[in-house]
N, C-alpha and C positions, 0 to 999 in steps of 0.2 A: 688368373692367379698363378704366379710362378710356383714351380715345384721345388721345394727346398732340398730334395734329394739329388737334384741335378745342378751341377755347377760348371761354368766355363773355366777351363784351365788356361787356354790361349785360343787363338783364332781357329786352330785345327782340332783341338782336343777338349773334351768335356769329361767330367767324372759323374758317376751315378752311385748313390748308396743303395745297396740291396741287402736283403736278409737271407744269405745262403744257408743259414741254420736258424730254424725257428723251433723253440722248445715249448711244448705245452705241458705244464704241470697241473694235473687235474685229478681231484678226488671225486670220482663219479658217484659216491654215496651221498655227498652233500653239495656237489657242484661248486666247491671252492677250489682255488688254485690261481695260477698266473700263466701268462704267455710272455716268453722272452724272445725278442727279435735280435739275434746276434748279427750286427751290421758290418759290412765291408764295403769299401769304396773301390769301384771298378772304373777303369779308364777306357774310353772309346773315341772313335773319330766323330767329330762334331756332327750332330744330326743323323747319326746312323746307329746301328746296333752291332758295329764291328768292334768288339772289345779286344784289348791287347794288354800285355803285361800282367803282373801279379797284383791281385787285389790287396788293399791295405786295410787293417782293422779300422772300424769307424764306431766303436762303442756298441752299446746295446740299448734297447728300449724294452722296459718291462711294464706290464699292465695286469691288474687283477681281473679275474673272470667276472667279479661283481661289476667292475667298471665297463667291461665289454658287453655284458648281457643286456644293458640298457641301450645299446647302440644298434644301428643298422647301417649297411653300406650299399652303395649303388654299384653293382657289378656290370661292367660293359659286356654286351652281347651283340651279335649281328643284328638283332631286332631292336636294339636300343638298350639303355640301362634298365636293370631289374633290381628293385630294392629288396635286399635280403636282411631280415632281422637276425641278429646274432644268435638268439635262442634256436632259430631254425638250423643254423650251421652246427650248433652243438648237437641237436637231434640227429642231423645227417652223419656226424662223426660217430655217434653212438650206434647207429644202424650199420654204418660201414664196418665198425669193429665187430659187431655181431656176425655180419656176413663173412668177413675174412676169417674170423676165429673158426667158424663152422666149416668153411672151405678148407682151411689148412690143418685144423686139428680135429675135425669131426670124424666120426667112425664110419 
């Protein structure tokens, strides 16, 4: 299946849409909120990761946490893909916040 984020520009160049800014709006008291992927189109030499030039805005994708929490994603690893349910990712972010808060602001 082709990846819609990657497009051929010409024989030597392709563009790839990435999300250099991802914003999580999350109310941790009731787990409501949304994720905004602010997209930009980057240009590179065909078949490589040699990017060049300035990225161009490519719109955004917004999704509610309710819609995300019923999903899971296959994350590629050296041992093969690992299926990660999105509630597990939410739990990991909560634990990470707790650890970082205590490291940086703890007495």
